[in-house]
PyMOL CGO cylinders between C-alpha atoms (Angstrom):
from pymol import cmd
from pymol.cgo import CYLINDER

trace = [
    CYLINDER, 44.65, 104.41, 156.02, 45.47, 108.12, 155.52, 0.3, 1, 1, 1, 1, 1, 1,
    CYLINDER, 45.47, 108.12, 155.52, 47.98, 110.04, 157.60, 0.3, 1, 1, 1, 1, 1, 1,
    CYLINDER, 47.98, 110.04, 157.60, 45.53, 112.87, 158.30, 0.3, 1, 1, 1, 1, 1, 1,
    CYLINDER, 45.53, 112.87, 158.30, 43.50, 113.01, 161.47, 0.3, 1, 1, 1, 1, 1, 1,
    CYLINDER, 43.50, 113.01, 161.47, 40.54, 114.67, 159.76, 0.3, 1, 1, 1, 1, 1, 1,
    CYLINDER, 40.54, 114.67, 159.76, 38.42, 111.59, 159.55, 0.3, 1, 1, 1, 1, 1, 1,
    CYLINDER, 38.42, 111.59, 159.55, 39.12, 108.81, 161.96, 0.3, 1, 1, 1, 1, 1, 1,
    CYLINDER, 39.12, 108.81, 161.96, 36.05, 106.73, 161.27, 0.3, 1, 1, 1, 1, 1, 1,
    CYLINDER, 36.05, 106.73, 161.27, 35.93, 103.05, 162.09, 0.3, 1, 1, 1, 1, 1, 1,
    CYLINDER, 35.93, 103.05, 162.09, 33.15, 100.50, 161.65, 0.3, 1, 1, 1, 1, 1, 1,
    CYLINDER, 33.15, 100.50, 161.65, 32.33, 97.81, 164.19, 0.3, 1, 1, 1, 1, 1, 1,
    CYLINDER, 32.33, 97.81, 164.19, 29.94, 94.87, 164.11, 0.3, 1, 1, 1, 1, 1, 1,
    CYLINDER, 29.94, 94.87, 164.11, 26.61, 95.10, 165.93, 0.3, 1, 1, 1, 1, 1, 1,
    CYLINDER, 26.61, 95.10, 165.93, 26.70, 92.60, 168.80, 0.3, 1, 1, 1, 1, 1, 1,
    CYLINDER, 26.70, 92.60, 168.80, 24.77, 91.91, 171.99, 0.3, 1, 1, 1, 1, 1, 1,
    CYLINDER, 24.77, 91.91, 171.99, 27.31, 93.85, 174.02, 0.3, 1, 1, 1, 1, 1, 1,
    CYLINDER, 27.31, 93.85, 174.02, 26.97, 97.06, 171.96, 0.3, 1, 1, 1, 1, 1, 1,
    CYLINDER, 26.97, 97.06, 171.96, 23.28, 96.79, 171.03, 0.3, 1, 1, 1, 1, 1, 1,
    CYLINDER, 23.28, 96.79, 171.03, 22.46, 99.60, 173.47, 0.3, 1, 1, 1, 1, 1, 1,
    CYLINDER, 22.46, 99.60, 173.47, 24.57, 101.93, 171.30, 0.3, 1, 1, 1, 1, 1, 1,
    CYLINDER, 24.57, 101.93, 171.30, 22.32, 101.17, 168.33, 0.3, 1, 1, 1, 1, 1, 1,
    CYLINDER, 22.32, 101.17, 168.33, 19.19, 101.69, 170.44, 0.3, 1, 1, 1, 1, 1, 1,
    CYLINDER, 19.19, 101.69, 170.44, 20.43, 105.07, 171.68, 0.3, 1, 1, 1, 1, 1, 1,
    CYLINDER, 20.43, 105.07, 171.68, 21.37, 106.19, 168.16, 0.3, 1, 1, 1, 1, 1, 1,
    CYLINDER, 21.37, 106.19, 168.16, 17.97, 105.19, 166.78, 0.3, 1, 1, 1, 1, 1, 1,
    CYLINDER, 17.97, 105.19, 166.78, 16.17, 107.09, 169.55, 0.3, 1, 1, 1, 1, 1, 1,
    CYLINDER, 16.17, 107.09, 169.55, 18.24, 110.20, 168.83, 0.3, 1, 1, 1, 1, 1, 1,
    CYLINDER, 18.24, 110.20, 168.83, 18.03, 110.06, 165.03, 0.3, 1, 1, 1, 1, 1, 1,
    CYLINDER, 18.03, 110.06, 165.03, 14.69, 108.59, 163.96, 0.3, 1, 1, 1, 1, 1, 1,
    CYLINDER, 14.69, 108.59, 163.96, 11.09, 109.64, 164.66, 0.3, 1, 1, 1, 1, 1, 1,
    CYLINDER, 11.09, 109.64, 164.66, 9.93, 106.03, 165.05, 0.3, 1, 1, 1, 1, 1, 1,
    CYLINDER, 9.93, 106.03, 165.05, 10.56, 103.40, 167.70, 0.3, 1, 1, 1, 1, 1, 1,
    CYLINDER, 10.56, 103.40, 167.70, 11.95, 100.05, 166.64, 0.3, 1, 1, 1, 1, 1, 1,
    CYLINDER, 11.95, 100.05, 166.64, 10.75, 96.72, 168.02, 0.3, 1, 1, 1, 1, 1, 1,
    CYLINDER, 10.75, 96.72, 168.02, 12.68, 93.66, 169.18, 0.3, 1, 1, 1, 1, 1, 1,
    CYLINDER, 12.68, 93.66, 169.18, 12.44, 92.04, 165.72, 0.3, 1, 1, 1, 1, 1, 1,
    CYLINDER, 12.44, 92.04, 165.72, 14.36, 95.00, 164.23, 0.3, 1, 1, 1, 1, 1, 1,
    CYLINDER, 14.36, 95.00, 164.23, 17.21, 94.47, 166.71, 0.3, 1, 1, 1, 1, 1, 1,
    CYLINDER, 17.21, 94.47, 166.71, 17.22, 90.71, 166.24, 0.3, 1, 1, 1, 1, 1, 1,
    CYLINDER, 17.22, 90.71, 166.24, 17.34, 91.20, 162.43, 0.3, 1, 1, 1, 1, 1, 1,
    CYLINDER, 17.34, 91.20, 162.43, 20.22, 93.67, 162.84, 0.3, 1, 1, 1, 1, 1, 1,
    CYLINDER, 20.22, 93.67, 162.84, 22.13, 91.14, 164.93, 0.3, 1, 1, 1, 1, 1, 1,
    CYLINDER, 22.13, 91.14, 164.93, 21.50, 88.23, 162.59, 0.3, 1, 1, 1, 1, 1, 1,
    CYLINDER, 21.50, 88.23, 162.59, 22.55, 90.13, 159.46, 0.3, 1, 1, 1, 1, 1, 1,
    CYLINDER, 22.55, 90.13, 159.46, 26.22, 89.92, 160.48, 0.3, 1, 1, 1, 1, 1, 1,
    CYLINDER, 26.22, 89.92, 160.48, 28.42, 92.28, 158.46, 0.3, 1, 1, 1, 1, 1, 1,
    CYLINDER, 28.42, 92.28, 158.46, 25.35, 93.97, 156.96, 0.3, 1, 1, 1, 1, 1, 1,
    CYLINDER, 25.35, 93.97, 156.96, 24.83, 95.94, 160.19, 0.3, 1, 1, 1, 1, 1, 1,
    CYLINDER, 24.83, 95.94, 160.19, 27.59, 98.20, 161.49, 0.3, 1, 1, 1, 1, 1, 1,
    CYLINDER, 27.59, 98.20, 161.49, 28.17, 100.92, 164.05, 0.3, 1, 1, 1, 1, 1, 1,
    CYLINDER, 28.17, 100.92, 164.05, 30.32, 103.89, 163.00, 0.3, 1, 1, 1, 1, 1, 1,
    CYLINDER, 30.32, 103.89, 163.00, 32.74, 105.48, 165.43, 0.3, 1, 1, 1, 1, 1, 1,
    CYLINDER, 32.74, 105.48, 165.43, 34.30, 108.91, 164.96, 0.3, 1, 1, 1, 1, 1, 1,
    CYLINDER, 34.30, 108.91, 164.96, 37.32, 109.30, 167.25, 0.3, 1, 1, 1, 1, 1, 1,
    CYLINDER, 37.32, 109.30, 167.25, 35.97, 106.44, 169.39, 0.3, 1, 1, 1, 1, 1, 1,
    CYLINDER, 35.97, 106.44, 169.39, 32.49, 108.01, 169.75, 0.3, 1, 1, 1, 1, 1, 1,
    CYLINDER, 32.49, 108.01, 169.75, 29.56, 106.02, 168.33, 0.3, 1, 1, 1, 1, 1, 1,
    CYLINDER, 29.56, 106.02, 168.33, 27.94, 108.49, 165.91, 0.3, 1, 1, 1, 1, 1, 1,
    CYLINDER, 27.94, 108.49, 165.91, 26.15, 106.41, 163.27, 0.3, 1, 1, 1, 1, 1, 1,
    CYLINDER, 26.15, 106.41, 163.27, 24.92, 103.03, 162.18, 0.3, 1, 1, 1, 1, 1, 1,
    CYLINDER, 24.92, 103.03, 162.18, 23.49, 101.01, 159.34, 0.3, 1, 1, 1, 1, 1, 1,
    CYLINDER, 23.49, 101.01, 159.34, 21.20, 98.07, 159.99, 0.3, 1, 1, 1, 1, 1, 1,
    CYLINDER, 21.20, 98.07, 159.99, 20.12, 95.76, 157.18, 0.3, 1, 1, 1, 1, 1, 1,
    CYLINDER, 20.12, 95.76, 157.18, 18.06, 92.64, 156.76, 0.3, 1, 1, 1, 1, 1, 1,
    CYLINDER, 18.06, 92.64, 156.76, 18.59, 90.04, 154.05, 0.3, 1, 1, 1, 1, 1, 1,
    CYLINDER, 18.59, 90.04, 154.05, 15.42, 88.80, 152.38, 0.3, 1, 1, 1, 1, 1, 1,
    CYLINDER, 15.42, 88.80, 152.38, 14.89, 85.77, 150.18, 0.3, 1, 1, 1, 1, 1, 1,
    CYLINDER, 14.89, 85.77, 150.18, 12.83, 86.50, 147.09, 0.3, 1, 1, 1, 1, 1, 1,
    CYLINDER, 12.83, 86.50, 147.09, 11.19, 84.27, 144.50, 0.3, 1, 1, 1, 1, 1, 1,
    CYLINDER, 11.19, 84.27, 144.50, 13.66, 82.11, 142.64, 0.3, 1, 1, 1, 1, 1, 1,
    CYLINDER, 13.66, 82.11, 142.64, 15.92, 81.79, 145.67, 0.3, 1, 1, 1, 1, 1, 1,
    CYLINDER, 15.92, 81.79, 145.67, 17.77, 85.06, 145.17, 0.3, 1, 1, 1, 1, 1, 1,
    CYLINDER, 17.77, 85.06, 145.17, 18.49, 87.39, 148.08, 0.3, 1, 1, 1, 1, 1, 1,
    CYLINDER, 18.49, 87.39, 148.08, 18.03, 91.12, 148.32, 0.3, 1, 1, 1, 1, 1, 1,
    CYLINDER, 18.03, 91.12, 148.32, 19.15, 93.52, 151.03, 0.3, 1, 1, 1, 1, 1, 1,
    CYLINDER, 19.15, 93.52, 151.03, 16.83, 95.87, 152.87, 0.3, 1, 1, 1, 1, 1, 1,
    CYLINDER, 16.83, 95.87, 152.87, 18.31, 98.88, 154.66, 0.3, 1, 1, 1, 1, 1, 1,
    CYLINDER, 18.31, 98.88, 154.66, 16.19, 99.07, 157.81, 0.3, 1, 1, 1, 1, 1, 1,
    CYLINDER, 16.19, 99.07, 157.81, 18.05, 102.17, 159.04, 0.3, 1, 1, 1, 1, 1, 1,
    CYLINDER, 18.05, 102.17, 159.04, 21.05, 104.28, 158.12, 0.3, 1, 1, 1, 1, 1, 1,
    CYLINDER, 21.05, 104.28, 158.12, 21.66, 107.29, 160.30, 0.3, 1, 1, 1, 1, 1, 1,
    CYLINDER, 21.66, 107.29, 160.30, 24.34, 109.61, 161.61, 0.3, 1, 1, 1, 1, 1, 1,
    CYLINDER, 24.34, 109.61, 161.61, 23.98, 112.01, 164.53, 0.3, 1, 1, 1, 1, 1, 1,
    CYLINDER, 23.98, 112.01, 164.53, 23.37, 115.56, 163.25, 0.3, 1, 1, 1, 1, 1, 1,
    CYLINDER, 23.37, 115.56, 163.25, 26.67, 117.15, 164.39, 0.3, 1, 1, 1, 1, 1, 1,
    CYLINDER, 26.67, 117.15, 164.39, 28.62, 114.46, 162.50, 0.3, 1, 1, 1, 1, 1, 1,
    CYLINDER, 28.62, 114.46, 162.50, 26.77, 114.65, 159.17, 0.3, 1, 1, 1, 1, 1, 1,
    CYLINDER, 26.77, 114.65, 159.17, 28.69, 115.77, 156.11, 0.3, 1, 1, 1, 1, 1, 1,
    CYLINDER, 28.69, 115.77, 156.11, 31.90, 114.03, 157.21, 0.3, 1, 1, 1, 1, 1, 1,
    CYLINDER, 31.90, 114.03, 157.21, 31.51, 110.97, 154.98, 0.3, 1, 1, 1, 1, 1, 1,
    CYLINDER, 31.51, 110.97, 154.98, 30.29, 108.66, 157.75, 0.3, 1, 1, 1, 1, 1, 1,
    CYLINDER, 30.29, 108.66, 157.75, 26.98, 107.78, 156.07, 0.3, 1, 1, 1, 1, 1, 1,
    CYLINDER, 26.98, 107.78, 156.07, 28.86, 107.25, 152.82, 0.3, 1, 1, 1, 1, 1, 1,
    CYLINDER, 28.86, 107.25, 152.82, 31.29, 104.89, 154.54, 0.3, 1, 1, 1, 1, 1, 1,
    CYLINDER, 31.29, 104.89, 154.54, 28.42, 102.88, 156.05, 0.3, 1, 1, 1, 1, 1, 1,
    CYLINDER, 28.42, 102.88, 156.05, 26.49, 102.68, 152.76, 0.3, 1, 1, 1, 1, 1, 1,
    CYLINDER, 26.49, 102.68, 152.76, 29.62, 101.87, 150.72, 0.3, 1, 1, 1, 1, 1, 1,
    CYLINDER, 29.62, 101.87, 150.72, 30.44, 99.03, 153.12, 0.3, 1, 1, 1, 1, 1, 1,
    CYLINDER, 30.44, 99.03, 153.12, 27.02, 97.44, 152.53, 0.3, 1, 1, 1, 1, 1, 1,
    CYLINDER, 27.02, 97.44, 152.53, 27.06, 98.04, 148.76, 0.3, 1, 1, 1, 1, 1, 1,
    CYLINDER, 27.06, 98.04, 148.76, 30.50, 96.40, 148.52, 0.3, 1, 1, 1, 1, 1, 1,
    CYLINDER, 30.50, 96.40, 148.52, 29.26, 93.47, 150.59, 0.3, 1, 1, 1, 1, 1, 1,
    CYLINDER, 29.26, 93.47, 150.59, 26.25, 93.07, 148.28, 0.3, 1, 1, 1, 1, 1, 1,
    CYLINDER, 26.25, 93.07, 148.28, 28.51, 93.00, 145.22, 0.3, 1, 1, 1, 1, 1, 1,
    CYLINDER, 28.51, 93.00, 145.22, 30.85, 90.43, 146.82, 0.3, 1, 1, 1, 1, 1, 1,
    CYLINDER, 30.85, 90.43, 146.82, 27.92, 88.20, 147.78, 0.3, 1, 1, 1, 1, 1, 1,
    CYLINDER, 27.92, 88.20, 147.78, 26.16, 88.55, 144.42, 0.3, 1, 1, 1, 1, 1, 1,
    CYLINDER, 26.16, 88.55, 144.42, 23.18, 90.35, 145.94, 0.3, 1, 1, 1, 1, 1, 1,
    CYLINDER, 23.18, 90.35, 145.94, 21.82, 92.29, 143.00, 0.3, 1, 1, 1, 1, 1, 1,
    CYLINDER, 21.82, 92.29, 143.00, 19.21, 94.50, 144.68, 0.3, 1, 1, 1, 1, 1, 1,
    CYLINDER, 19.21, 94.50, 144.68, 19.07, 96.72, 147.75, 0.3, 1, 1, 1, 1, 1, 1,
    CYLINDER, 19.07, 96.72, 147.75, 16.15, 98.86, 148.84, 0.3, 1, 1, 1, 1, 1, 1,
    CYLINDER, 16.15, 98.86, 148.84, 14.79, 101.00, 151.67, 0.3, 1, 1, 1, 1, 1, 1,
    CYLINDER, 14.79, 101.00, 151.67, 11.87, 103.18, 152.74, 0.3, 1, 1, 1, 1, 1, 1,
    CYLINDER, 11.87, 103.18, 152.74, 12.21, 106.95, 153.20, 0.3, 1, 1, 1, 1, 1, 1,
    CYLINDER, 12.21, 106.95, 153.20, 9.62, 109.40, 154.49, 0.3, 1, 1, 1, 1, 1, 1,
    CYLINDER, 9.62, 109.40, 154.49, 8.44, 111.50, 151.51, 0.3, 1, 1, 1, 1, 1, 1,
    CYLINDER, 8.44, 111.50, 151.51, 9.54, 114.80, 153.09, 0.3, 1, 1, 1, 1, 1, 1,
    CYLINDER, 9.54, 114.80, 153.09, 13.08, 113.62, 153.95, 0.3, 1, 1, 1, 1, 1, 1,
    CYLINDER, 13.08, 113.62, 153.95, 14.75, 115.51, 151.11, 0.3, 1, 1, 1, 1, 1, 1,
    CYLINDER, 14.75, 115.51, 151.11, 18.26, 115.12, 152.53, 0.3, 1, 1, 1, 1, 1, 1,
    CYLINDER, 18.26, 115.12, 152.53, 17.99, 111.32, 152.70, 0.3, 1, 1, 1, 1, 1, 1,
    CYLINDER, 17.99, 111.32, 152.70, 16.41, 111.11, 149.24, 0.3, 1, 1, 1, 1, 1, 1,
    CYLINDER, 16.41, 111.11, 149.24, 19.23, 113.24, 147.75, 0.3, 1, 1, 1, 1, 1, 1,
    CYLINDER, 19.23, 113.24, 147.75, 21.85, 111.15, 149.58, 0.3, 1, 1, 1, 1, 1, 1,
    CYLINDER, 21.85, 111.15, 149.58, 20.56, 107.84, 148.21, 0.3, 1, 1, 1, 1, 1, 1,
    CYLINDER, 20.56, 107.84, 148.21, 20.04, 109.21, 144.68, 0.3, 1, 1, 1, 1, 1, 1,
    CYLINDER, 20.04, 109.21, 144.68, 23.70, 110.28, 144.69, 0.3, 1, 1, 1, 1, 1, 1,
    CYLINDER, 23.70, 110.28, 144.69, 24.57, 106.58, 145.05, 0.3, 1, 1, 1, 1, 1, 1,
    CYLINDER, 24.57, 106.58, 145.05, 22.31, 105.35, 142.28, 0.3, 1, 1, 1, 1, 1, 1,
    CYLINDER, 22.31, 105.35, 142.28, 19.09, 104.63, 144.17, 0.3, 1, 1, 1, 1, 1, 1,
    CYLINDER, 19.09, 104.63, 144.17, 15.84, 105.47, 142.39, 0.3, 1, 1, 1, 1, 1, 1,
    CYLINDER, 15.84, 105.47, 142.39, 12.32, 106.02, 143.69, 0.3, 1, 1, 1, 1, 1, 1,
    CYLINDER, 12.32, 106.02, 143.69, 10.45, 102.92, 142.56, 0.3, 1, 1, 1, 1, 1, 1,
    CYLINDER, 10.45, 102.92, 142.56, 7.22, 103.20, 144.56, 0.3, 1, 1, 1, 1, 1, 1,
    CYLINDER, 7.22, 103.20, 144.56, 5.21, 105.47, 146.85, 0.3, 1, 1, 1, 1, 1, 1,
    CYLINDER, 5.21, 105.47, 146.85, 3.37, 103.87, 149.76, 0.3, 1, 1, 1, 1, 1, 1,
    CYLINDER, 3.37, 103.87, 149.76, 0.52, 105.81, 151.34, 0.3, 1, 1, 1, 1, 1, 1,
    CYLINDER, 0.52, 105.81, 151.34, 0.16, 105.66, 155.15, 0.3, 1, 1, 1, 1, 1, 1,
    CYLINDER, 0.16, 105.66, 155.15, 3.28, 103.55, 155.64, 0.3, 1, 1, 1, 1, 1, 1,
    CYLINDER, 3.28, 103.55, 155.64, 4.23, 105.26, 158.90, 0.3, 1, 1, 1, 1, 1, 1,
    CYLINDER, 4.23, 105.26, 158.90, 2.08, 105.44, 162.01, 0.3, 1, 1, 1, 1, 1, 1,
    CYLINDER, 2.08, 105.44, 162.01, 2.09, 108.49, 164.29, 0.3, 1, 1, 1, 1, 1, 1,
    CYLINDER, 2.09, 108.49, 164.29, 4.41, 110.63, 162.16, 0.3, 1, 1, 1, 1, 1, 1,
    CYLINDER, 4.41, 110.63, 162.16, 3.62, 113.21, 159.50, 0.3, 1, 1, 1, 1, 1, 1,
    CYLINDER, 3.62, 113.21, 159.50, 3.68, 112.80, 156.61, 0.3, 1, 1, 1, 1, 1, 1,
    CYLINDER, 3.68, 112.80, 156.61, 2.79, 109.10, 156.91, 0.3, 1, 1, 1, 1, 1, 1,
    CYLINDER, 2.79, 109.10, 156.91, 3.79, 108.33, 153.31, 0.3, 1, 1, 1, 1, 1, 1,
    CYLINDER, 3.79, 108.33, 153.31, 7.09, 106.89, 152.14, 0.3, 1, 1, 1, 1, 1, 1,
    CYLINDER, 7.09, 106.89, 152.14, 9.05, 106.29, 148.99, 0.3, 1, 1, 1, 1, 1, 1,
    CYLINDER, 9.05, 106.29, 148.99, 10.68, 102.98, 148.23, 0.3, 1, 1, 1, 1, 1, 1,
    CYLINDER, 10.68, 102.98, 148.23, 14.18, 103.62, 146.91, 0.3, 1, 1, 1, 1, 1, 1,
    CYLINDER, 14.18, 103.62, 146.91, 15.86, 100.77, 145.06, 0.3, 1, 1, 1, 1, 1, 1,
    CYLINDER, 15.86, 100.77, 145.06, 19.31, 100.20, 143.60, 0.3, 1, 1, 1, 1, 1, 1,
    CYLINDER, 19.31, 100.20, 143.60, 20.27, 97.40, 141.27, 0.3, 1, 1, 1, 1, 1, 1,
    CYLINDER, 20.27, 97.40, 141.27, 23.85, 96.44, 142.02, 0.3, 1, 1, 1, 1, 1, 1,
    CYLINDER, 23.85, 96.44, 142.02, 25.79, 95.85, 138.85, 0.3, 1, 1, 1, 1, 1, 1,
    CYLINDER, 25.79, 95.85, 138.85, 29.16, 94.68, 140.14, 0.3, 1, 1, 1, 1, 1, 1,
    CYLINDER, 29.16, 94.68, 140.14, 29.25, 91.09, 141.27, 0.3, 1, 1, 1, 1, 1, 1,
    CYLINDER, 29.25, 91.09, 141.27, 32.14, 89.10, 142.65, 0.3, 1, 1, 1, 1, 1, 1,
    CYLINDER, 32.14, 89.10, 142.65, 35.06, 88.81, 140.24, 0.3, 1, 1, 1, 1, 1, 1,
    CYLINDER, 35.06, 88.81, 140.24, 35.01, 85.66, 138.12, 0.3, 1, 1, 1, 1, 1, 1,
    CYLINDER, 35.01, 85.66, 138.12, 37.96, 83.33, 138.49, 0.3, 1, 1, 1, 1, 1, 1,
]
cmd.load_cgo(trace, "trace")
């Protein structure tokens, strides 16, 4: 898009053939291990899960799950959003999150939420910058990591698909 070489970030779909990239990223970034259901949900969410490449190096990912709620509406759950430490601050996480927020608006998904460990100040500040709010605290959500508590951060998405 721009002529500058500063930020050559591209997004790619999560598929069987690149699933190992997502597994390696998750191991490097997050203090928890993810099970097979996580990876199957990431695959089945289609465009709601993406890998981010910086100059052809896989450096980040977002993985979401779509959930049906009462009344037949759908909400999006961000299972993970992470960028390798040396690549943070370059707009990669923003690009991943913006992609999913745009997709939610286009598909008339009005709510998106996630869990964040209560001491993860950087992540909490990041999400608040994009309009997420702490809506709940869950005690002992995480197993084998300290602190075990998490916040639920939720964003109501105002923009829906343009009316014709």
